[in-house]
MITORKOL-782911 format. One record per residue (C-alpha): residue in three letters; x, y, z. Coordinates in nm, 4 decimals. Each point is the difference from the previous one (the first is absolute). Layout:
N
r->Ala, xx->X, yy->Y, zz->Z
...
//
This chain:
328
r->Met, xx->-12.1161, yy->6.1098, zz->10.5736
r->Asp, xx->0.2120, yy->-0.3075, zz->0.0855
r->Leu, xx->-0.0283, yy->-0.2070, zz->0.3155
r->Leu, xx->0.3262, yy->0.1211, zz->0.1579
r->Leu, xx->-0.0979, yy->0.3638, zz->-0.0309
r->Leu, xx->-0.3469, yy->-0.0697, zz->0.1418
r->Thr, xx->0.1538, yy->-0.1864, zz->0.2929
r->Leu, xx->0.2261, yy->0.2972, zz->0.0726
r->Phe, xx->-0.3014, yy->0.2316, zz->-0.0183
r->Leu, xx->-0.1845, yy->-0.2283, zz->0.2429
r->Ile, xx->0.2888, yy->0.0107, zz->0.2485
r->Val, xx->0.0273, yy->0.3783, zz->-0.0257
r->Ser, xx->-0.3774, yy->0.0421, zz->0.0331
r->Leu, xx->-0.0075, yy->-0.2164, zz->0.3133
r->Tyr, xx->0.2907, yy->0.1987, zz->0.1449
r->Val, xx->-0.1748, yy->0.3319, zz->-0.0665
r->Leu, xx->-0.3224, yy->-0.1397, zz->0.1461
r->Ile, xx->0.1668, yy->-0.1187, zz->0.3212
r->Lys, xx->0.2155, yy->0.3099, zz->0.0559
r->Ser, xx->-0.2941, yy->0.2296, zz->-0.0723
r->Ser, xx->-0.2082, yy->-0.1940, zz->0.2523
r->Asp, xx->0.2725, yy->0.0539, zz->0.2599
r->Leu, xx->0.0073, yy->0.3713, zz->-0.0780
r->Phe, xx->-0.3787, yy->0.0268, zz->0.0163
r->Ile, xx->-0.0274, yy->-0.1875, zz->0.3297
r->Asp, xx->0.2866, yy->0.1908, zz->0.1650
r->Ser, xx->-0.1658, yy->0.3293, zz->-0.0950
r->Ala, xx->-0.3438, yy->-0.1165, zz->0.1124
r->Glu, xx->0.1457, yy->-0.1176, zz->0.3319
r->Gln, xx->0.1615, yy->0.3397, zz->0.0598
r->Ile, xx->-0.3287, yy->0.1740, zz->-0.0753
r->Gly, xx->-0.1777, yy->-0.2338, zz->0.2412
r->Lys, xx->0.2461, yy->0.0830, zz->0.2768
r->Trp, xx->-0.0305, yy->0.3732, zz->-0.0760
r->Leu, xx->-0.3771, yy->-0.0353, zz->0.0387
r->Ala, xx->0.0637, yy->-0.1708, zz->0.3386
r->Ile, xx->-0.1601, yy->-0.3288, zz->-0.1061
r->Pro, xx->0.0864, yy->-0.2739, zz->0.2559
r->Pro, xx->0.2963, yy->-0.2131, zz->-0.1157
r->Phe, xx->-0.1884, yy->-0.3317, zz->0.0207
r->Val, xx->-0.2729, yy->0.1407, zz->-0.2290
r->Ile, xx->0.2691, yy->0.1070, zz->-0.2465
r->Gly, xx->0.1499, yy->-0.3483, zz->0.0264
r->Val, xx->-0.3189, yy->-0.1917, zz->-0.0710
r->Thr, xx->-0.1041, yy->0.2296, zz->-0.2857
r->Ile, xx->0.2854, yy->0.1814, zz->-0.1762
r->Val, xx->0.2920, yy->-0.2318, zz->0.0793
r->Ala, xx->-0.2031, yy->-0.3203, zz->-0.0407
r->Leu, xx->-0.1286, yy->0.1293, zz->-0.3319
r->Gly, xx->0.3510, yy->0.0936, zz->-0.1061
r->Thr, xx->0.1525, yy->-0.3425, zz->-0.0554
r->Ser, xx->-0.3090, yy->-0.1166, zz->-0.1934
r->Leu, xx->-0.0533, yy->0.3189, zz->-0.1991
r->Pro, xx->0.1856, yy->-0.1335, zz->-0.3089
r->Glu, xx->-0.2339, yy->-0.3020, zz->-0.0154
r->Leu, xx->-0.3105, yy->0.2179, zz->0.0390
r->Ile, xx->0.0873, yy->0.2581, zz->-0.2646
r->Thr, xx->0.1240, yy->-0.2645, zz->-0.2435
r->Ser, xx->-0.3310, yy->-0.1839, zz->0.0435
r->Leu, xx->-0.2061, yy->0.3141, zz->-0.0643
r->Ile, xx->0.2001, yy->0.0773, zz->-0.3143
r->Ala, xx->-0.0435, yy->-0.3606, zz->-0.1172
r->Val, xx->-0.3787, yy->0.0319, zz->0.0358
r->Ser, xx->0.0038, yy->0.3246, zz->-0.1989
r->Glu, xx->0.1999, yy->-0.1800, zz->-0.2743
r->Asn, xx->-0.2569, yy->-0.2844, zz->-0.0174
r->Ser, xx->0.2574, yy->-0.2436, zz->0.1383
r->Ser, xx->-0.1626, yy->-0.0730, zz->0.3341
r->Glu, xx->0.1402, yy->-0.3554, zz->0.0075
r->Ile, xx->0.3257, yy->0.1665, zz->0.1093
r->Val, xx->-0.1674, yy->0.0977, zz->0.3305
r->Leu, xx->-0.0609, yy->-0.3455, zz->0.1471
r->Gly, xx->0.3182, yy->-0.1378, zz->-0.1524
r->Gly, xx->0.1958, yy->0.2763, zz->0.1711
r->Val, xx->-0.1770, yy->-0.0411, zz->0.3354
r->Ile, xx->0.0509, yy->-0.3774, zz->0.0060
r->Gly, xx->0.3647, yy->0.0350, zz->-0.1002
r->Ser, xx->0.0652, yy->0.2814, zz->0.2463
r->Asn, xx->-0.1576, yy->-0.1803, zz->0.2972
r->Ile, xx->0.1893, yy->-0.3201, zz->-0.0742
r->Ala, xx->0.3219, yy->0.2019, zz->-0.0370
r->Asn, xx->-0.0645, yy->0.1762, zz->0.3311
r->Ile, xx->-0.0160, yy->-0.3292, zz->0.1892
r->Leu, xx->0.2505, yy->-0.2189, zz->-0.1833
r->Leu, xx->0.2470, yy->0.2418, zz->-0.1586
r->Ile, xx->0.0090, yy->0.2958, zz->0.2407
r->Leu, xx->-0.0101, yy->-0.1961, zz->0.3267
r->Gly, xx->0.2411, yy->-0.2499, zz->-0.1530
r->Ile, xx->0.2578, yy->0.2623, zz->-0.0965
r->Ala, xx->-0.0455, yy->0.1999, zz->0.3223
r->Ser, xx->0.0604, yy->-0.3122, zz->0.2115
r->Leu, xx->0.3430, yy->-0.0457, zz->-0.1590
r->Phe, xx->0.1239, yy->0.3149, zz->0.1748
r->Thr, xx->-0.0336, yy->-0.1520, zz->0.3489
r->Asn, xx->0.0134, yy->-0.3383, zz->0.1720
r->Ser, xx->-0.3630, yy->0.0230, zz->0.1109
r->Met, xx->-0.2779, yy->0.2576, zz->-0.0421
r->Asn, xx->-0.1803, yy->0.0007, zz->0.3349
r->Ile, xx->-0.3316, yy->0.1798, zz->0.0561
r->Ser, xx->-0.0622, yy->0.1584, zz->0.3402
r->Trp, xx->-0.3780, yy->0.0410, zz->-0.0288
r->Asn, xx->-0.2678, yy->-0.2631, zz->-0.0425
r->Ile, xx->-0.0961, yy->0.0263, zz->-0.3654
r->Phe, xx->-0.2676, yy->-0.2680, zz->0.0410
r->Tyr, xx->-0.2153, yy->0.2527, zz->0.1869
r->Ser, xx->0.0789, yy->0.3080, zz->-0.2107
r->Asp, xx->0.0992, yy->-0.0024, zz->-0.3677
r->Leu, xx->-0.0396, yy->-0.3670, zz->-0.0931
r->Pro, xx->-0.3813, yy->-0.0222, zz->0.0405
r->Ile, xx->-0.0668, yy->0.2773, zz->-0.2543
r->Phe, xx->0.2889, yy->-0.1342, zz->-0.2096
r->Phe, xx->-0.1746, yy->-0.3357, zz->-0.0418
r->Val, xx->-0.3509, yy->0.1494, zz->-0.0189
r->Ser, xx->0.1098, yy->0.2144, zz->-0.2951
r->Gly, xx->0.1502, yy->-0.3083, zz->-0.1652
r->Gly, xx->-0.3246, yy->-0.1907, zz->0.0487
r->Met, xx->-0.2038, yy->0.2847, zz->-0.1458
r->Phe, xx->0.2337, yy->0.0109, zz->-0.2995
r->Cys, xx->-0.0615, yy->-0.3712, zz->-0.0639
r->Phe, xx->-0.3757, yy->0.0568, zz->0.0242
r->Val, xx->0.0180, yy->0.2906, zz->-0.2475
r->Val, xx->0.2097, yy->-0.1614, zz->-0.2736
r->Leu, xx->-0.1290, yy->-0.3572, zz->0.0118
r->Pro, xx->-0.2981, yy->-0.0733, zz->-0.2274
r->Leu, xx->-0.2620, yy->-0.1220, zz->0.2468
r->Gly, xx->-0.3674, yy->-0.0947, zz->-0.0352
r->Gln, xx->-0.1952, yy->0.1903, zz->-0.2634
r->Ser, xx->0.3080, yy->0.2085, zz->-0.0856
r->Ala, xx->0.1928, yy->-0.3090, zz->-0.1125
r->Ala, xx->0.0180, yy->0.1397, zz->-0.3532
r->Asn, xx->0.0970, yy->0.3453, zz->0.1215
r->Asn, xx->0.3695, yy->0.0816, zz->-0.0229
r->Tyr, xx->-0.0292, yy->0.3560, zz->0.1324
r->Val, xx->0.0203, yy->0.1754, zz->0.3359
r->Thr, xx->-0.3345, yy->0.1780, zz->0.0337
r->Ile, xx->-0.0689, yy->0.3444, zz->0.1441
r->Gly, xx->-0.1708, yy->-0.1601, zz->0.2994
r->Glu, xx->0.3073, yy->-0.2108, zz->0.0722
r->Ser, xx->0.2243, yy->0.3041, zz->-0.0441
r->Leu, xx->-0.2096, yy->0.1981, zz->0.2488
r->Leu, xx->0.0186, yy->-0.2928, zz->0.2422
r->Leu, xx->0.3800, yy->0.0054, zz->-0.0191
r->Leu, xx->0.0110, yy->0.3769, zz->0.0534
r->Ala, xx->-0.2304, yy->-0.0372, zz->0.2996
r->Gly, xx->0.2473, yy->-0.2512, zz->0.1405
r->Tyr, xx->0.2807, yy->0.2538, zz->-0.0303
r->Phe, xx->-0.1993, yy->0.2746, zz->0.1737
r->Ile, xx->-0.0848, yy->-0.2418, zz->0.2818
r->Tyr, xx->0.3701, yy->-0.0838, zz->0.0262
r->Ile, xx->0.0912, yy->0.3708, zz->0.0244
r->Trp, xx->-0.2771, yy->0.0635, zz->0.2532
r->Phe, xx->0.1147, yy->-0.2909, zz->0.2165
r->Phe, xx->0.3617, yy->0.1135, zz->-0.0148
r->Ile, xx->-0.0851, yy->0.3565, zz->0.1007
r->Thr, xx->-0.2450, yy->-0.0884, zz->0.2783
r->Asp, xx->0.2370, yy->-0.2650, zz->0.1343
r->Arg, xx->0.2586, yy->0.2697, zz->0.0569
r->Gln, xx->-0.2346, yy->0.2807, zz->0.0976
r->Ala, xx->0.1081, yy->-0.0096, zz->0.3643
r->Ser, xx->0.3533, yy->0.1121, zz->-0.0810
r->Ser, xx->-0.0854, yy->0.2296, zz->-0.2884
r->Asp, xx->-0.1057, yy->0.2998, zz->0.2108
r->Asp, xx->0.3354, yy->0.0263, zz->0.1752
r->Val, xx->0.1867, yy->-0.0415, zz->-0.3269
r->Ala, xx->-0.2149, yy->0.2648, zz->-0.1691
r->Lys, xx->0.0670, yy->0.2477, zz->0.2826
r->Lys, xx->0.3724, yy->-0.0549, zz->-0.0350
r->Asp, xx->-0.0209, yy->0.0515, zz->-0.3746
r->Lys, xx->-0.1981, yy->0.3204, zz->0.0390
r->Ser, xx->0.2528, yy->0.1254, zz->0.2503
r->Lys, xx->0.2821, yy->-0.0743, zz->-0.2396
r->Lys, xx->-0.1885, yy->0.1689, zz->-0.2777
r->Lys, xx->-0.0253, yy->0.3257, zz->0.1918
r->Lys, xx->0.3743, yy->-0.0038, zz->0.0710
r->Thr, xx->0.1530, yy->-0.1331, zz->-0.3202
r->Asn, xx->-0.2586, yy->-0.0171, zz->-0.2798
r->Gln, xx->-0.1089, yy->0.3588, zz->-0.0424
r->Ser, xx->-0.0014, yy->-0.0306, zz->-0.3776
r->Leu, xx->0.0083, yy->-0.2788, zz->-0.2564
r->Pro, xx->0.3073, yy->0.0101, zz->-0.2281
r->Thr, xx->-0.0935, yy->0.0961, zz->-0.3557
r->Lys, xx->0.1837, yy->-0.3005, zz->-0.1419
r->Val, xx->-0.2366, yy->-0.2450, zz->0.1759
r->Pro, xx->-0.3150, yy->0.0734, zz->-0.2078
r->Val, xx->0.2220, yy->0.0299, zz->-0.3088
r->Phe, xx->0.1425, yy->-0.3472, zz->0.0635
r->Leu, xx->-0.3541, yy->-0.1249, zz->0.0605
r->Val, xx->-0.1038, yy->0.1169, zz->-0.3469
r->Leu, xx->0.3188, yy->-0.1327, zz->-0.1639
r->Gly, xx->-0.0487, yy->-0.3342, zz->0.1729
r->Ser, xx->-0.3588, yy->-0.0168, zz->-0.1247
r->Leu, xx->0.1087, yy->0.0665, zz->-0.3580
r->Gly, xx->0.2780, yy->-0.2569, zz->0.0237
r->Ile, xx->-0.2422, yy->-0.2609, zz->0.1333
r->Tyr, xx->-0.2443, yy->0.0620, zz->-0.2829
r->Phe, xx->0.2536, yy->-0.0124, zz->-0.2835
r->Gly, xx->0.1990, yy->-0.2840, zz->0.1586
r->Ala, xx->-0.3138, yy->-0.2106, zz->0.0353
r->Ser, xx->-0.1217, yy->0.0901, zz->-0.3493
r->Tyr, xx->0.3228, yy->-0.1074, zz->-0.1688
r->Thr, xx->0.0228, yy->-0.3112, zz->0.2182
r->Val, xx->-0.3403, yy->-0.1189, zz->-0.1198
r->Glu, xx->0.0795, yy->0.0955, zz->-0.3597
r->Cys, xx->0.3245, yy->-0.2001, zz->0.0102
r->Val, xx->-0.1760, yy->-0.3022, zz->0.1502
r->Ile, xx->-0.2599, yy->0.0044, zz->-0.2774
r->Lys, xx->0.2597, yy->0.0255, zz->-0.2794
r->Ile, xx->0.2386, yy->-0.2567, zz->0.1521
r->Ser, xx->-0.2847, yy->-0.2505, zz->0.0372
r->Glu, xx->-0.0860, yy->0.0474, zz->-0.3674
r->Ile, xx->0.3602, yy->-0.0548, zz->-0.1112
r->Ile, xx->0.0820, yy->-0.3085, zz->0.2086
r->Lys, xx->-0.3582, yy->-0.1297, zz->-0.0202
r->Val, xx->-0.0361, yy->-0.0323, zz->0.3782
r->Ala, xx->-0.3196, yy->0.1096, zz->0.1738
r->Lys, xx->0.0069, yy->0.3456, zz->0.1613
r->Asp, xx->-0.1026, yy->-0.1411, zz->0.3359
r->Ile, xx->0.3042, yy->-0.2320, zz->-0.0031
r->Ile, xx->0.2368, yy->0.2945, zz->-0.0472
r->Ala, xx->-0.1914, yy->0.1913, zz->0.2652
r->Ser, xx->0.0350, yy->-0.2919, zz->0.2434
r->Ser, xx->0.3751, yy->-0.0144, zz->-0.0560
r->Ala, xx->0.1909, yy->0.3082, zz->-0.1181
r->Val, xx->-0.2521, yy->0.2646, zz->0.1056
r->Ala, xx->-0.0740, yy->-0.1716, zz->0.3323
r->Ile, xx->0.3691, yy->-0.0170, zz->0.0893
r->Gly, xx->0.0571, yy->0.3600, zz->-0.1097
r->Thr, xx->-0.2920, yy->0.1446, zz->0.1938
r->Ser, xx->0.0974, yy->-0.2093, zz->0.3065
r->Leu, xx->0.3446, yy->0.1630, zz->0.0216
r->Pro, xx->-0.1201, yy->0.2648, zz->0.2519
r->Glu, xx->-0.1155, yy->-0.2752, zz->0.2370
r->Leu, xx->0.3320, yy->-0.1795, zz->-0.0514
r->Met, xx->0.2065, yy->0.3098, zz->0.0813
r->Val, xx->-0.2109, yy->0.0758, zz->0.3089
r->Ser, xx->0.0276, yy->-0.3588, zz->0.1261
r->Ile, xx->0.3771, yy->-0.0236, zz->-0.0535
r->Ala, xx->0.0550, yy->0.3345, zz->0.1754
r->Ala, xx->-0.2199, yy->-0.1132, zz->0.2905
r->Val, xx->0.1869, yy->-0.3312, zz->0.0370
r->Arg, xx->0.3382, yy->0.1736, zz->0.0003
r->Lys, xx->-0.1252, yy->0.2174, zz->0.2867
r->Lys, xx->-0.1361, yy->-0.3094, zz->0.1794
r->Gln, xx->-0.3528, yy->0.1416, zz->-0.0351
r->Phe, xx->-0.1529, yy->-0.3304, zz->-0.1098
r->Asp, xx->-0.3554, yy->0.1024, zz->0.0907
r->Ile, xx->0.0110, yy->0.2686, zz->-0.2690
r->Ala, xx->0.1141, yy->-0.2498, zz->-0.2628
r->Phe, xx->-0.2892, yy->-0.2365, zz->0.0737
r->Gly, xx->-0.2527, yy->0.2810, zz->0.0384
r->Asn, xx->0.1109, yy->0.1440, zz->-0.3333
r->Val, xx->-0.0650, yy->-0.3294, zz->-0.1807
r->Ala, xx->-0.3324, yy->-0.0658, zz->0.1741
r->Gly, xx->-0.1257, yy->0.3571, zz->-0.0497
r->Ser, xx->0.1029, yy->0.0073, zz->-0.3643
r->Asn, xx->-0.1812, yy->-0.3266, zz->-0.0755
r->Val, xx->-0.3166, yy->0.1238, zz->0.1729
r->Phe, xx->0.0112, yy->0.3279, zz->-0.1953
r->Asn, xx->0.0654, yy->-0.1782, zz->-0.3306
r->Ile, xx->-0.3071, yy->-0.2211, zz->0.0378
r->Phe, xx->-0.2398, yy->0.2555, zz->0.1436
r->Ala, xx->0.1009, yy->0.3169, zz->-0.1868
r->Val, xx->0.2101, yy->-0.0979, zz->-0.3034
r->Val, xx->-0.2776, yy->-0.2373, zz->-0.1095
r->Gly, xx->-0.2957, yy->0.1942, zz->0.1422
r->Ile, xx->0.0710, yy->0.3466, zz->-0.1424
r->Pro, xx->0.0865, yy->-0.1087, zz->-0.3584
r->Gly, xx->-0.2961, yy->-0.2407, zz->0.0152
r->Ile, xx->-0.2334, yy->0.2956, zz->0.0460
r->Phe, xx->0.1662, yy->0.1987, zz->-0.2782
r->Ala, xx->-0.0262, yy->-0.3048, zz->-0.2272
r->Gly, xx->-0.3775, yy->0.0081, zz->0.0422
r->Gly, xx->-0.0264, yy->-0.3570, zz->0.1240
r->Lys, xx->0.2085, yy->-0.1347, zz->-0.2874
r->Leu, xx->0.3331, yy->-0.0566, zz->0.1741
r->Ile, xx->0.1331, yy->-0.3063, zz->-0.1828
r->Val, xx->0.1010, yy->-0.3092, zz->0.1981
r->Pro, xx->0.2660, yy->-0.1672, zz->-0.2204
r->Ala, xx->0.0094, yy->-0.3791, zz->-0.0292
r->Ser, xx->0.3548, yy->-0.0060, zz->0.1416
r->Val, xx->-0.1292, yy->0.1540, zz->0.3233
r->Ile, xx->-0.2411, yy->-0.2905, zz->0.0534
r->Thr, xx->0.2266, yy->-0.2840, zz->-0.1158
r->Leu, xx->0.3358, yy->0.1106, zz->0.1458
r->Gly, xx->-0.0024, yy->0.3367, zz->0.1780
r->Leu, xx->-0.2772, yy->-0.0638, zz->0.2523
r->Pro, xx->0.1112, yy->-0.3521, zz->0.1011
r->Tyr, xx->0.3551, yy->0.1251, zz->0.0471
r->Leu, xx->-0.1230, yy->0.3007, zz->0.1993
r->Ile, xx->-0.1937, yy->-0.2312, zz->0.2314
r->Phe, xx->0.3116, yy->-0.2162, zz->0.0333
r->Ser, xx->0.2052, yy->0.3111, zz->0.0855
r->Tyr, xx->-0.2473, yy->0.1042, zz->0.2696
r->Ile, xx->0.0007, yy->-0.3488, zz->0.1545
r->Leu, xx->0.3798, yy->-0.0115, zz->-0.0122
r->Phe, xx->0.0147, yy->0.3428, zz->0.1645
r->Leu, xx->-0.2313, yy->-0.1192, zz->0.2773
r->Val, xx->0.2055, yy->-0.3147, zz->0.0638
r->Ile, xx->0.3262, yy->0.1918, zz->0.0127
r->Met, xx->-0.1459, yy->0.2666, zz->0.2285
r->Met, xx->-0.1287, yy->-0.2474, zz->0.2610
r->Asp, xx->0.3088, yy->0.0720, zz->0.2117
r->Asn, xx->-0.0014, yy->0.3762, zz->-0.0799
r->Lys, xx->0.3263, yy->-0.0070, zz->-0.1934
r->Val, xx->0.1552, yy->-0.0759, zz->-0.3375
r->Thr, xx->0.3439, yy->-0.1602, zz->-0.0088
r->Arg, xx->0.2529, yy->0.0356, zz->-0.2798
r->Met, xx->-0.0658, yy->-0.3585, zz->-0.1069
r->Glu, xx->-0.3749, yy->0.0652, zz->-0.0162
r->Gly, xx->0.0699, yy->0.3123, zz->-0.2053
r->Ala, xx->0.2014, yy->-0.2073, zz->-0.2468
r->Ala, xx->-0.2962, yy->-0.2378, zz->-0.0263
r->Leu, xx->-0.2281, yy->0.2954, zz->-0.0775
r->Leu, xx->0.2331, yy->0.1112, zz->-0.2806
r->Leu, xx->0.0059, yy->-0.3528, zz->-0.1398
r->Cys, xx->-0.3805, yy->-0.0033, zz->-0.0050
r->Tyr, xx->-0.0004, yy->0.3343, zz->-0.1837
r->Ala, xx->0.2413, yy->-0.1367, zz->-0.2603
r->Leu, xx->-0.2398, yy->-0.2929, zz->-0.0475
r->Phe, xx->-0.2891, yy->0.2444, zz->-0.0525
r->Met, xx->0.1916, yy->0.1930, zz->-0.2661
r->Gly, xx->0.0970, yy->-0.3230, zz->-0.1726
r->Lys, xx->-0.3624, yy->-0.1166, zz->-0.0089
r->Leu, xx->-0.1161, yy->0.3436, zz->-0.1149
r->Phe, xx->0.2181, yy->-0.0162, zz->-0.3126
r->Asn, xx->-0.0336, yy->-0.3786, zz->-0.0493
r->Val, xx->0.3723, yy->-0.0659, zz->0.0382
r->Ile, xx->-0.0446, yy->-0.2447, zz->0.2903
//
């Protein structure tokens, strides 16, 4: 199979994966509302999971195909794309993206804690200097971080949840007497689409890397990372157009936290402590991720991102891609 055909298959597979994830999440959200689950709980679980579901399923399939180096390559590439590419593009749709809430006391602490934990997990330290794997213990530590994050989010909003839940239950009695048959059907169809979309995505990455003689983690950090980050991009652009800048920033921060804690943690457990840390992650991906986080912090000191700052973010992303493929 030639390179052009494989590339087309990769694009189609990513499209099926993303659209199936949308279908799955929309159906799951409707079921959650029908069960009278408080909206903020749905938001922090189902909706938050939704934009990162392509990365998670792709990572699990990669582990099952003995190509676990795709996992960390994809996570690094996706998190860098979230900060530099998505915020950069979203900022072009307005003169200035202003945040109304103090992110330094809400999302940013866990955002940077998760980044620090990721550095600790992938860097070869001490006696593990010769170890280029994410262990089961480290994977469990990351998952514990995600559960703590969820617990904090829920308890932090517990005061308002009771009133919201009562309203939802009231609405359920009046309008949600029965769940439309198409909802569970779409849930199943979405699940199938996610599985096959992810499977063919990983298969295409493996074959393309063999043809062009480029490491699988490099392709994962570029093409796959951009493809699986499209949901975050669409959400952020839609939020900016509606002047809901908080959602755009929260989407990026939440997605990065989920990618590190869950998209590394869950496949790490399934890999049996043998989740490969590619050399490119240590030499290029991790330093550039740290740079992206620092740049994000500097830009966010005044709780806004201007169009000029967004252009600078896009320029930095172009530099990353150039370094990734050794063209700069």
